[in-house]
C-alpha positions in Angstrom: 91.1 99.4 80.8 90.8 103.3 80.6 90.5 106.0 83.1 86.9 105.3 83.8 87.1 101.5 84.7 89.6 102.2 86.3 88.7 104.4 88.4 85.3 102.6 88.9 87.8 99.8 90.0 89.7 101.9 92.9 85.5 102.9 93.8 87.3 106.2 92.9 86.3 109.6 91.0 88.4 109.8 87.6 89.9 113.1 88.9 91.4 111.4 91.8 92.4 108.7 90.2 94.1 111.6 87.6 95.2 113.6 89.4 97.0 111.0 91.2 98.3 109.2 87.7 99.6 112.9 87.0 101.8 113.8 90.4 99.6 116.2 91.2 100.5 117.6 95.1 97.2 117.8 96.9 97.4 114.1 96.0 98.1 111.8 99.4 100.7 109.7 99.0 99.2 106.2 100.5 96.6 107.5 97.5 98.5 108.0 94.9 100.7 104.3 96.0 97.4 102.6 96.0 96.1 104.5 92.2 99.9 103.2 90.4 99.5 99.3 91.8 96.2 99.1 91.0 97.6 100.6 87.0 100.0 98.1 87.4 99.0 95.4 88.0 95.7 96.1 85.3 97.5 96.7 82.9 96.2 100.6 82.7 97.6 102.4 80.1 97.3 106.7 79.6 94.9 108.2 76.6 98.4 110.0 74.9 95.9 112.3 72.8 93.8 112.4 76.0 96.4 113.8 78.4 97.6 116.0 75.1 93.7 117.9 74.4 93.3 118.3 78.8 96.2 119.7 79.1 96.1 122.0 75.4 99.3 120.4 73.3 99.2 118.7 70.3 102.8 117.7 70.6 103.6 118.5 67.2 106.3 121.1 66.1 106.1 123.0 62.9 107.8 125.0 60.6 106.4 126.9 57.3 108.3 127.0 54.5 108.1 128.6 51.3 110.5 125.9 50.2 113.2 126.2 47.1 113.5 123.8 44.4 117.5 124.2 46.2 116.8 123.4 49.6 115.1 119.6 49.3 118.6 119.5 47.6 120.6 121.3 50.7 122.2 119.3 53.3 122.7 121.5 55.6 118.9 122.0 55.9 118.7 118.5 55.9 120.8 118.4 58.8 119.3 121.2 61.0 116.1 119.3 60.3 117.4 116.0 60.8 118.1 117.5 65.0 115.7 118.8 64.7 113.0 115.3 64.5 115.2 113.3 66.3 115.3 115.9 69.2 111.9 116.0 69.2 111.0 112.4 68.5 113.3 111.7 71.8 110.1 113.3 74.6 107.3 111.7 72.0 106.3 114.7 70.0 106.0 115.8 66.3 107.5 118.0 63.7 106.0 118.9 60.8 107.1 121.1 58.1 104.5 123.2 56.3 105.2 124.2 52.4 103.3 127.1 51.3 104.3 130.0 48.4 105.5 133.3 49.5 102.7 135.4 48.9 100.4 132.7 51.6 102.9 132.6 54.1 102.1 135.4 56.0 98.4 134.2 56.6 99.5 130.7 58.0 101.2 131.6 60.2 98.1 133.4 60.8 96.2 130.1 60.4 98.1 128.2 62.7 98.4 130.2 65.8 94.7 130.7 65.4 93.6 126.8 66.0 96.6 126.3 68.2 97.5 123.5 66.0 100.8 123.3 66.9 102.5 123.9 70.5 105.4 125.8 69.3 107.4 127.0 65.7 111.2 126.4 63.9 110.8 130.4 62.1 113.8 130.1 59.5 115.3 132.7 56.9 114.7 135.5 59.1 114.0 139.0 57.7 115.4 142.3 58.5 112.3 143.3 59.1 110.6 139.6 59.9 106.3 140.9 60.4 106.5 136.8 60.7 108.3 137.4 64.3 106.1 140.6 65.3 103.1 138.9 64.5 104.2 135.3 67.1 104.7 137.8 69.6 102.5 139.9 69.6 100.7 136.8 70.1 102.6 135.2 72.6 102.6 132.0 71.0 105.8 130.3 71.3 108.3 130.1 68.5 112.5 130.1 67.7 114.6 132.2 65.2 116.9 131.1 63.2 118.6 134.1 63.0 117.9 137.1 63.7 115.9 140.1 63.1 114.6 143.8 64.3 112.6 144.2 66.6 111.8 146.4 69.9 110.7 142.8 71.7 112.7 139.8 74.0 112.0 136.9 71.1 113.9 133.6 71.2 116.7 132.5 68.7 119.4 130.8 67.8 121.6 132.2 65.1 126.0 131.7 64.1 127.9 135.0 64.4 127.6 136.0 60.8 130.2 139.2 61.8 132.7 137.0 63.0 132.1 134.6 60.2 132.9 137.4 57.3 135.7 138.8 59.6 138.3 135.9 60.3 137.3 135.5 56.0 139.0 139.0 55.2 141.7 138.6 58.4 142.9 135.9 56.0 141.9 137.7 53.0 144.1 141.4 53.6 146.7 138.8 55.1 147.7 137.2 51.1 148.3 141.1 50.2 144.1 141.3 48.8 142.4 144.8 48.6 140.3 144.1 45.8 137.4 141.9 46.7 134.6 141.2 46.0 131.4 139.9 47.9 128.1 137.8 46.0 125.9 137.7 49.4 122.5 136.2 49.1 118.7 139.1 49.0 119.6 141.7 51.0 115.8 141.8 53.2 117.4 137.9 54.7 119.6 139.3 57.9 121.7 136.8 57.9 122.6 138.4 53.6 122.3 142.5 55.5 125.2 140.9 58.7 127.3 139.7 56.8 127.5 142.2 54.0 127.7 144.6 56.7 130.6 143.2 58.3 132.2 142.1 55.0 132.6 146.5 54.1 133.3 147.6 58.1 136.5 145.2 57.3 137.6 146.9 54.6 137.5 150.1 55.8 138.9 148.8 58.6 141.5 148.1 56.5 141.8 151.5 54.6 139.6 150.4 51.2 136.2 151.1 50.4 133.8 148.5 49.0 133.7 149.0 45.0 130.2 148.9 43.9 131.1 147.0 41.1 132.4 144.0 43.4 129.1 144.3 45.2 126.3 141.5 44.0 123.6 140.5 45.6 120.0 138.6 44.9 121.6 135.0 45.1 120.5 132.8 46.4 120.6 129.2 43.9 123.6 127.9 42.1 122.0 129.5 38.1 122.4 133.7 40.5 125.4 132.7 41.5 126.9 131.7 38.2 125.6 134.6 36.6 127.3 136.8 39.7 130.7 135.3 39.4 130.5 135.5 35.9 129.1 138.9 36.0 132.8 139.7 38.4 135.8 138.4 35.4 134.2 141.0 32.8 135.3 143.5 34.9 138.1 145.9 34.7 140.5 145.5 36.7 138.5 142.1 38.1 137.9 141.0 41.9 141.2 138.9 42.7 139.2 137.3 45.3 135.4 137.0 46.1 133.1 136.3 49.0 130.0 133.6 48.4 128.2 134.9 51.5 126.3 131.6 51.2 127.3 128.2 49.6 124.2 127.3 47.3 125.4 131.0 45.8 129.0 129.1 46.1 129.0 126.6 43.4 127.2 127.7 40.5 130.4 130.5 41.5 132.8 128.5 41.4 131.4 127.1 38.5 131.8 129.6 36.8 134.9 130.0 37.5 135.9 126.3 36.0 133.8 127.2 32.8 136.2 130.1 32.5 139.7 128.9 33.1 140.2 130.6 35.9 142.7 128.9 38.4 141.4 129.3 41.6 143.5 130.5 44.5 146.0 131.4 41.3 143.7 134.4 39.3 141.2 134.6 41.7 140.8 133.1 45.6 137.5 131.7 46.5 135.5 131.7 49.7 131.8 130.2 50.6 130.2 130.3 53.6 128.5 126.9 54.3 129.1 123.3 53.5 130.8 121.9 50.3 131.1 119.0 50.7 130.0 116.7 47.6 128.8 119.5 45.2 131.8 120.6 43.2 134.4 117.6 41.5 137.8 118.7 41.3 137.4 121.8 43.7 138.3 122.2 47.8 137.0 125.4 48.1 138.0 127.6 52.0 134.9 127.7 53.5 133.3 129.5 56.2 131.4 126.9 58.0 129.0 126.7 60.1 129.6 123.5 62.5 127.5 120.7 64.1 124.1 121.8 61.8 122.3 118.9 63.3 123.1 119.9 67.4 122.4 123.6 66.4 118.7 121.6 65.5 118.7 119.4 68.3 119.6 123.1 70.4 116.5 125.1 69.0 114.0 121.9 69.4 115.8 123.1 73.2 114.6 126.4 73.8 111.3 126.5 72.1 109.8 123.4 74.8 111.9 125.9 77.6 109.2 127.9 76.1 106.5 125.8 76.3 107.1 125.1 79.8 107.4 129.0 80.6 110.8 129.7 79.9 111.1 133.8 79.0 112.2 133.8 75.7 114.8 136.8 76.4 116.7 134.0 78.8 116.4 132.2 74.9 119.9 133.8 72.6 122.2 131.4 71.1 125.5 132.3 69.3 127.0 129.7 68.0 130.9 131.1 65.9 131.8 129.3 62.4 135.3 128.6 61.9 136.9 129.4 58.2 138.1 125.4 57.1 141.1 125.6 54.9 141.2 124.6 51.2 142.7 125.3 47.7 141.1 127.8 46.7 143.8 130.8 48.7 147.1 132.1 47.3 148.9 136.2 47.3 147.3 138.5 45.2 148.1 138.7 42.0 149.8 142.2 40.4 147.4 142.7 37.4 
């Protein structure tokens, strides 16, 4: 039985029956009770598609993502997405991921917003100057940024504290006597990479040290580039006594380069990698800056997005979680050589 048949059965208009079923306050209690009782008796089930169209909702949320080959093997990325998907399933909504080429990313945002194909978006890998976020903010389209950006307008964002994570790592290394510390970074147009590098340079300065340009290598975001960056550091004279890698994808390659070169990790060179290194390197228990609870982080971003769609102001939706240092066997006192 559809809504029209139920209305005919009750001798009421479809509008009145619909408003009664959806709890509109202008429908009196007696009418609402009568409609609900009849709906139950005849087994009426509302059409979710029709309801969504009436509300102007799709019940679908999305991520437009220029997927790299490494992303599908990245447990952190997959855990965050799993948390988002599970949170949406609990409220009978869906998540779609639209993989695009970098060149098609901005046009894809414009197309989805114009067509209102989803109710909201999560924007990942935020840039220092991010045209995607500027566009969505100007269009007043619901979105949560997974990371921050430079924007002179309020927007909803979720992030881990990049400054604090590097500061914790530097405090540990400086406490072990390391003064020749290197940083292997992701591309610096990514906001997290810029924040982590700024924190690294600030920590050196606070300790009375300056950053050696040879020890600052960026544009690494996979195993190959991480491997090559570590080879470059090993060719320096003198070598750094400690290395921080600001992303776990490059960290795998960087540690592999040390193992292949026969370097005693934690004795000759200490290493800290940002992100989980579980199950990626046999025989290397790497000290990491960990982002706890990635599934919960994904679920939290969904909660924020649903709140936006329901009218919450973006200026009230900022979430900054704290990373932690997980000790492994890749740390040791600075060498004197």
